[in-house]
C-alpha angles and dihedrals in degrees: 000000000000135000123208129179115228088222093055117116088222091060110119118160094207093058093045093049089055089052092048091049088056090057102270118137111220125192117203113209139191119198089356094301121115111246105162140015127212113208134153113252132209131199092277090055092051090052092048091052092048091051092046091055093051103095093194092055093046090049088052090053091049090052091050091051091051092050091050091051094048100035131086118291136208129218122241089252090054091051091048090049092051095049103033117136090230094074117078115240121227117250141074117346128198115250133186095355137121096251128230096004089076095234116144095336115164128187123230109216 
């Protein structure tokens, strides 16, 4: 992590961009306060920035957070009980086969 003042005579955007492309995180400051960050981005970052700028999507997330805060809750024990491995899950079940070897296994639907 590196901090560079925008007022610094050593400030060159070209050099800092090369450093950021190499994985360095660079904070650009004015009057000692961070104002910008230079970081390399990947496809996931580009998607995240696009979603954050979508006001309709952000409003939907805010609505979801409110519903979660106001809605019914479950205790940790209730969650564990719901998802414990001891309970059998609905869905296809192997029948008449040889098991994990993959020989003649059929699924009952």
